[in-house]
C-alpha positions as CSV (number, residue, x, y, z in Angstrom):
1,M,37.3,-11.1,87.1
2,K,39.1,-13.8,85.1
3,T,35.8,-15.6,84.5
4,R,34.2,-12.5,83.0
5,Q,37.2,-12.0,80.7
6,L,37.1,-15.6,79.6
7,T,33.3,-15.4,78.8
8,R,33.9,-12.2,76.8
9,H,36.7,-14.0,74.9
10,L,34.4,-16.9,74.1
11,R,31.7,-14.6,72.8
12,N,34.2,-12.8,70.5
13,T,35.8,-16.0,69.1
14,A,33.0,-18.6,69.0
15,V,30.6,-16.7,66.8
16,P,32.0,-15.7,63.3
17,A,31.3,-12.3,61.7
18,S,29.2,-13.9,58.9
19,V,27.2,-17.1,59.0
20,H,26.5,-17.1,55.3
21,A,30.0,-17.9,54.2
22,P,30.1,-20.8,51.6
23,H,33.0,-22.5,53.3
24,E,33.2,-24.1,56.7
25,V,34.3,-21.8,59.5
26,R,36.4,-23.4,62.1
27,V,36.5,-22.0,65.6
28,Q,39.7,-22.5,67.6
29,E,39.7,-21.9,71.3
30,H,42.3,-22.1,74.0
31,P,40.5,-22.6,77.2
32,L,42.4,-22.3,80.5
33,P,42.8,-25.4,82.7
34,D,39.8,-26.3,84.9
35,E,41.8,-26.0,88.1
36,L,42.3,-22.3,87.4
37,L,38.6,-21.6,86.5
38,G,36.9,-23.8,89.0
39,A,33.3,-25.0,88.4
40,R,32.3,-22.4,85.8
41,A,34.6,-23.8,83.2
42,T,32.1,-26.6,82.4
43,D,29.3,-24.1,81.7
44,A,31.5,-22.1,79.4
45,R,32.5,-25.1,77.4
46,R,28.8,-26.1,77.0
47,R,28.0,-22.6,75.7
48,S,30.8,-22.9,73.2
49,E,29.6,-26.3,71.9
50,L,26.1,-24.9,71.6
51,R,27.4,-22.0,69.5
52,R,29.3,-24.4,67.3
53,A,26.2,-26.5,66.6
54,L,24.2,-23.3,65.9
55,L,26.9,-22.2,63.4
56,R,26.9,-25.6,61.6
57,W,23.1,-25.6,61.4
58,R,23.1,-22.1,59.8
59,Q,25.7,-23.1,57.3
60,A,23.8,-26.2,56.3
61,G,20.6,-24.2,55.9
62,A,22.3,-21.7,53.6
63,V,23.6,-24.5,51.4
64,L,20.2,-26.1,51.2
65,L,18.6,-22.8,50.3
66,A,21.1,-22.2,47.6
67,V,20.5,-25.6,46.1
68,F,16.8,-25.2,46.3
69,G,16.9,-21.9,44.5
70,L,19.2,-23.3,41.8
71,G,16.7,-26.1,41.2
72,L,13.9,-23.6,40.8
73,G,16.0,-21.6,38.3
74,L,16.8,-24.7,36.2
75,A,13.2,-25.8,36.2
76,G,12.1,-22.5,34.6
77,P,8.5,-21.6,33.7
78,A,6.4,-23.7,31.4
79,H,6.1,-22.7,27.7
80,A,3.5,-20.1,27.4
81,D,2.2,-18.0,24.5
82,K,0.4,-14.7,24.3
83,I,-3.3,-14.7,23.8
84,R,-2.7,-12.6,20.7
85,D,-0.8,-15.5,19.1
86,L,-3.4,-18.1,20.0
87,T,-6.6,-16.2,19.0
88,S,-8.1,-13.7,16.6
89,V,-11.0,-11.3,17.2
90,A,-14.2,-12.2,15.5
91,G,-15.1,-9.7,12.8
92,V,-11.5,-8.3,12.6
93,R,-10.4,-10.0,9.4
94,T,-8.6,-9.4,6.1
95,N,-10.6,-9.0,2.9
96,Q,-9.5,-10.1,-0.5
97,L,-9.6,-7.7,-3.5
98,I,-9.4,-8.5,-7.2
99,G,-9.2,-6.4,-10.4
100,Y,-8.4,-6.5,-14.1
101,G,-5.8,-4.2,-15.7
102,L,-3.3,-3.6,-18.4
103,V,0.5,-3.5,-18.1
104,V,2.2,-1.4,-20.7
105,G,5.8,-0.4,-21.6
106,L,7.0,-4.0,-22.2
107,D,10.0,-4.4,-24.5
108,G,8.3,-6.6,-27.1
109,S,7.4,-9.3,-24.5
110,G,3.7,-8.5,-24.3
111,D,0.6,-10.6,-25.4
112,Q,0.2,-11.8,-28.9
113,T,-3.0,-10.1,-29.9
114,T,-4.0,-12.8,-32.3
115,Q,-4.1,-15.4,-29.5
116,A,-5.2,-12.9,-26.8
117,P,-7.8,-10.6,-28.4
118,F,-9.1,-9.3,-25.0
119,T,-5.9,-7.3,-24.6
120,T,-6.6,-5.4,-27.8
121,Q,-10.3,-5.0,-26.8
122,S,-9.3,-3.6,-23.4
123,L,-6.9,-1.1,-24.9
124,E,-9.5,0.1,-27.4
125,N,-12.0,0.6,-24.6
126,M,-9.5,2.6,-22.6
127,L,-8.7,4.8,-25.6
128,Q,-12.4,5.5,-26.2
129,Q,-12.5,7.1,-22.7
130,F,-9.9,9.6,-23.9
131,G,-11.8,10.4,-27.1
132,I,-9.7,8.2,-29.4
133,V,-11.7,5.9,-31.7
134,V,-9.9,3.0,-33.3
135,P,-11.3,2.1,-36.7
136,A,-13.4,-1.1,-36.8
137,N,-11.3,-2.6,-39.6
138,A,-8.0,-1.9,-37.7
139,R,-6.4,-4.7,-35.7
140,P,-3.5,-3.3,-33.8
141,Q,-0.7,-5.8,-33.3
142,L,0.4,-5.0,-29.7
143,K,3.7,-6.3,-28.4
144,N,4.3,-3.9,-25.4
145,A,1.0,-4.5,-23.5
146,A,-0.3,-7.4,-21.5
147,A,-3.6,-8.2,-19.7
148,V,-3.2,-8.9,-16.0
149,I,-5.1,-9.8,-13.0
150,V,-4.4,-7.7,-9.9
151,T,-5.0,-9.0,-6.4
152,A,-4.5,-7.5,-2.9
153,D,-5.4,-8.1,0.7
154,L,-7.2,-5.3,2.5
155,P,-6.1,-5.4,6.2
156,P,-8.7,-4.8,8.9
157,F,-9.2,-1.1,10.0
158,A,-7.7,0.1,6.7
159,K,-8.8,3.7,6.1
160,P,-9.1,5.7,2.9
161,G,-5.8,7.2,1.8
162,Q,-3.6,4.3,3.1
163,T,-1.6,2.2,0.7
164,I,-1.4,-1.6,0.4
165,D,0.7,-4.0,-1.7
166,V,-0.7,-5.6,-4.8
167,T,0.3,-8.6,-6.9
168,V,0.1,-8.6,-10.7
169,A,-0.1,-11.8,-12.8
170,S,-0.4,-12.2,-16.6
171,I,-3.5,-14.0,-18.0
172,G,-2.3,-13.9,-21.6
173,N,0.8,-15.2,-23.3
174,A,3.2,-12.5,-22.3
175,K,6.7,-13.7,-21.9
176,T,7.7,-11.3,-19.1
177,L,6.3,-8.3,-17.3
178,R,9.8,-6.8,-16.5
179,G,9.8,-3.1,-16.9
180,G,6.0,-2.8,-17.2
181,Q,3.8,-0.2,-15.8
182,L,0.3,-1.1,-14.5
183,L,-2.4,1.4,-15.5
184,M,-5.0,2.5,-13.1
185,A,-7.1,-0.6,-12.2
186,P,-10.0,-0.7,-9.7
187,L,-9.9,-3.4,-7.1
188,K,-13.3,-4.8,-6.0
189,G,-14.4,-6.9,-3.1
190,A,-16.8,-9.9,-3.0
191,D,-19.8,-7.5,-2.8
192,G,-18.8,-5.8,-6.1
193,N,-17.8,-2.5,-4.5
194,T,-14.5,-0.8,-5.3
195,Y,-12.3,-0.5,-2.3
196,A,-8.9,0.4,-3.8
197,I,-7.2,1.7,-6.9
198,A,-3.9,0.1,-8.1
199,Q,-1.2,1.7,-10.3
200,G,2.5,1.6,-10.4
201,S,5.7,-0.1,-11.7
202,V,5.8,-3.9,-11.6
203,V,8.7,-5.4,-9.7
204,I,9.7,-8.8,-11.1
205,G,11.7,-11.4,-9.2
206,G,12.5,-13.7,-12.1
207,I,14.5,-13.4,-15.4
208,S,14.3,-15.0,-18.8
209,A,16.5,-14.7,-21.9
210,Q,16.2,-16.3,-25.4
211,G,18.6,-16.4,-28.3
212,K,17.9,-16.4,-32.0
213,S,18.6,-20.1,-32.2
214,G,15.7,-20.8,-29.8
215,S,17.8,-21.5,-26.7
216,S,16.4,-19.9,-23.6
217,V,17.2,-19.6,-19.9
218,Q,14.7,-18.8,-17.2
219,V,15.2,-18.3,-13.5
220,N,12.1,-18.1,-11.3
221,I,8.8,-16.7,-12.8
222,S,8.9,-13.5,-14.8
223,D,5.2,-13.2,-15.8
224,S,4.0,-12.2,-12.4
225,G,5.3,-9.5,-10.1
226,R,4.5,-7.2,-7.2
227,I,3.9,-3.5,-6.7
228,P,4.9,-2.4,-3.1
229,N,2.3,0.2,-1.9
230,G,0.8,0.0,-5.3
231,A,-2.9,0.5,-4.3
232,T,-4.6,3.3,-2.4
233,V,-7.6,2.5,-0.2
234,E,-10.7,4.3,-1.3
235,R,-13.3,2.8,1.0
236,A,-13.2,1.4,4.5
237,V,-14.8,-1.9,5.4
238,P,-17.5,-1.6,8.1
239,S,-16.4,-3.3,11.3
240,S,-18.5,-4.4,14.3
241,F,-15.6,-3.8,16.7
242,A,-16.8,-0.4,17.7
243,S,-20.3,-1.5,18.4
244,G,-21.4,-2.6,21.8
245,G,-21.7,-6.1,23.1
246,D,-19.3,-8.9,24.0
247,L,-16.3,-9.7,21.9
248,V,-15.5,-13.2,20.7
249,L,-12.0,-14.6,20.5
250,N,-11.6,-17.4,18.0
251,L,-8.8,-19.9,18.6
252,N,-6.5,-20.3,15.6
253,T,-6.4,-24.0,16.4
254,P,-9.5,-25.2,18.1
255,D,-8.8,-27.1,21.3
256,F,-10.9,-27.6,24.4
257,T,-7.9,-27.5,26.7
258,T,-6.5,-24.3,25.3
259,A,-10.0,-22.7,25.4
260,S,-10.4,-23.6,29.0
261,R,-7.0,-22.2,29.9
262,V,-7.6,-18.9,28.1
263,V,-10.9,-18.5,30.1
264,Q,-9.1,-19.2,33.4
265,A,-6.3,-16.8,32.6
266,I,-8.7,-13.9,31.7
267,N,-10.9,-14.6,34.7
268,A,-7.9,-14.7,37.0
269,A,-6.8,-11.3,35.7
270,Y,-10.2,-9.5,35.5
271,G,-12.5,-11.4,37.8
272,A,-14.8,-14.4,37.5
273,G,-17.4,-14.2,34.7
274,T,-15.4,-12.0,32.4
275,A,-14.8,-14.8,29.9
276,N,-16.9,-17.8,29.0
277,A,-16.1,-20.6,26.6
278,L,-18.7,-21.0,23.9
279,D,-17.1,-24.1,22.5
280,G,-13.7,-25.6,21.8
281,G,-12.8,-22.8,19.4
282,S,-14.5,-19.6,20.7
283,I,-14.4,-17.5,23.9
284,A,-16.9,-14.7,24.6
285,V,-15.4,-11.9,26.6
286,R,-17.2,-9.0,28.3
287,S,-15.9,-5.6,27.1
288,P,-16.4,-1.9,27.9
289,Q,-18.9,0.1,25.9
290,D,-16.5,2.9,25.2
291,P,-14.5,2.1,22.0
292,S,-11.3,3.8,23.3
293,Q,-11.5,1.8,26.5
294,K,-12.2,-1.4,24.5
295,V,-9.0,-1.0,22.5
296,S,-6.7,-0.7,25.6
297,W,-8.6,-3.3,27.4
298,L,-8.3,-5.8,24.5
299,G,-4.6,-5.0,24.2
300,D,-4.1,-5.9,27.9
301,I,-6.0,-9.2,27.4
302,Q,-3.9,-10.2,24.4
303,N,-0.7,-9.8,26.4
304,I,-1.8,-12.4,29.0
305,D,0.4,-15.6,28.9
306,V,-1.4,-18.9,28.4
307,T,0.1,-22.4,28.1
308,P,-1.7,-24.0,25.1
309,G,-2.8,-27.6,25.2
310,D,-0.7,-30.4,23.7
311,P,-1.2,-30.8,20.0
312,P,-2.9,-34.1,18.9
313,A,-0.8,-37.0,17.8
314,R,-0.7,-36.7,14.0
315,V,1.2,-37.9,11.0
316,V,1.1,-35.8,7.9
317,V,2.0,-37.4,4.6
318,N,2.5,-35.5,1.2
319,S,2.1,-38.2,-1.4
320,R,3.3,-36.0,-4.2
321,T,6.6,-34.9,-2.7
322,G,7.2,-37.8,-0.4
323,T,7.4,-35.6,2.7
324,V,6.4,-37.2,6.0
325,V,6.0,-35.2,9.2
326,I,5.5,-37.2,12.4
327,G,4.4,-35.5,15.7
328,S,6.4,-36.0,18.9
329,D,3.4,-37.7,20.6
330,V,2.9,-40.4,18.0
331,R,3.1,-43.9,19.5
332,V,3.0,-47.4,18.0
333,T,1.9,-50.5,19.8
334,A,3.5,-53.9,19.5
335,A,3.7,-54.7,15.8
336,A,5.9,-56.4,13.2
337,V,6.1,-55.1,9.6
338,A,7.8,-56.7,6.7
339,H,8.4,-54.4,3.7
340,G,10.2,-55.1,0.5
341,S,10.1,-54.5,-3.2
342,I,9.2,-57.1,-5.8
343,Q,10.8,-56.9,-9.3
344,V,9.5,-58.7,-12.3
345,T,12.0,-59.0,-15.2
346,I,11.0,-60.3,-18.6
347,S,13.6,-60.8,-21.3
348,E,13.0,-61.9,-24.9
349,Q,15.7,-63.9,-26.7
350,P,14.4,-65.1,-30.1
351,L,15.9,-68.4,-31.3
352,V,16.4,-69.4,-34.9
353,S,15.2,-72.9,-35.9
354,Q,17.2,-74.2,-38.8
355,P,15.8,-77.3,-40.6
356,G,17.9,-80.2,-41.5
357,A,19.4,-80.7,-44.9
358,F,17.1,-82.0,-47.6
359,S,14.2,-81.8,-45.2
360,K,12.4,-79.2,-47.3
361,G,11.7,-77.3,-44.1
362,Q,11.8,-73.6,-43.6
363,T,13.9,-71.5,-41.2
364,A,11.7,-70.1,-38.5
365,V,12.2,-67.7,-35.6
366,V,11.0,-69.2,-32.3
367,P,10.3,-66.8,-29.4
368,S,12.0,-67.5,-26.1
369,S,10.9,-65.6,-23.0
370,D,12.7,-65.6,-19.7
371,V,10.6,-64.4,-16.7
372,Q,12.2,-63.8,-13.3
373,V,10.7,-62.6,-10.1
374,S,12.9,-61.3,-7.4
375,E,12.2,-59.6,-4.1
376,N,14.9,-57.2,-2.9
377,G,15.3,-55.1,0.1
378,G,12.9,-57.2,2.3
379,H,13.2,-56.0,5.9
380,M,11.3,-56.9,9.1
381,F,10.5,-54.1,11.5
382,K,9.5,-55.1,15.0
383,F,8.2,-52.4,17.3
384,G,7.5,-52.9,21.0
385,P,4.6,-51.4,22.9
386,G,4.7,-47.6,23.2
387,V,7.4,-47.0,20.7
388,S,8.2,-43.3,20.3
389,L,9.0,-41.2,17.2
390,D,12.8,-41.6,17.6
391,T,12.6,-45.4,17.4
392,I,10.4,-45.4,14.3
393,V,12.7,-43.0,12.4
394,R,15.8,-44.8,13.5
395,A,14.5,-48.2,12.4
396,V,13.5,-46.9,9.0
397,N,16.8,-45.1,8.4
398,Q,18.9,-48.1,9.4
399,V,17.5,-50.1,6.5
400,G,17.7,-47.2,4.1
401,A,14.0,-47.0,3.3
402,A,12.8,-44.3,1.0
403,P,10.1,-41.8,2.0
404,S,7.6,-43.7,-0.2
405,D,8.4,-46.9,1.8
406,L,7.8,-45.0,5.0
407,I,4.4,-43.9,3.8
408,S,3.4,-47.4,3.0
409,I,4.6,-48.6,6.4
410,L,2.6,-45.9,8.2
411,Q,-0.5,-46.6,6.2
412,A,-0.2,-50.3,7.0
413,L,0.3,-49.6,10.7
414,K,-2.8,-47.4,10.7
415,Q,-4.9,-50.1,9.1
416,A,-3.7,-52.6,11.5
417,G,-4.6,-50.4,14.5
418,A,-1.0,-50.2,15.7
419,L,-0.5,-46.5,14.9
420,H,-2.2,-44.3,17.6
421,A,-2.3,-41.1,15.6
422,D,-4.3,-39.3,12.9
423,L,-2.9,-40.1,9.5
424,V,-3.4,-37.1,7.2
425,V,-2.6,-37.4,3.5
426,I,-2.3,-34.2,1.6
């Protein structure tokens, strides 16, 4: 009877209520002497030690699982983009529109008709459409009108009745278009057809002022402006999207790796053979024949995540502004570069030659030139093999080199074969 009670006591005290506690659980036992229990005491102690070992193993397993899960959380998924951000659908594009018009209502800041006669001619043609004939010998001196060019972008799938934004820019010598009103101007496409009609008040972002003395102040540009929703679409552009056949997705940045990954992602979601890469910049995708199904189906494809390929190692240099953009994958092999500026200084100090007394000589001016050549700011750059972008920028900044100096250094490294990147000069 005592042995059964002791066994029940060991079961209740040796195994804790929860084995997932983050802290160590200590089990304290108070066994009875062996002489009171007899031979069964040894078996009870063995079972107790086995339970302790099992408890320690479970606690260690829980800790390892937590650490492993934390490592997965810190690693995180790789950078991925939507297919909609990487590609565009062939045939679904924006079309440019252009037109000519007149802006009226200017406060004396319009075109000077003597230097811009087309403004007067345009106004006379418009008045003739309303039955007003301007005498041939009359030359109106307009100050409140300006000839402008109107441009707009017609988005894909734009339907008649929808509105788009337009940009208005002066082509004459108008000082400002502030407060002007654009008269009805047709906007035509590259095929000569009219696709939109523009009209409305011009919004100017700049300002200019001039005093009687001739002093003037100008902030931004005031001879061009914008008309929000200033044009109404009159004709839709035909699109091949609703027609049958496969769709073609064009990569915004052609890359063989990205094209291959896009094909793999689409085939993994919709089955093998759904997408095929035509080249490094285009992917042909099978699509439903029903236009309504094609729209929803293409929307699902554009939401698929794809990890694009790494961009090529490239250095872009703007020689006009001195801007230099270096990609993160640009590497330089072992090379040493010495760069400095040479200054040539020429100073003229004419000397007066005075003849001696009673020598019947004449006073003459003798030219004296002082030419000096100095080389300042000479620095030696030494790059080890596989130097990264940070090392290049740090080395150039430490010596205080200007952007023009950096451009010269990069061009020299490219010619020497030490710069492993595409050098693009814009």
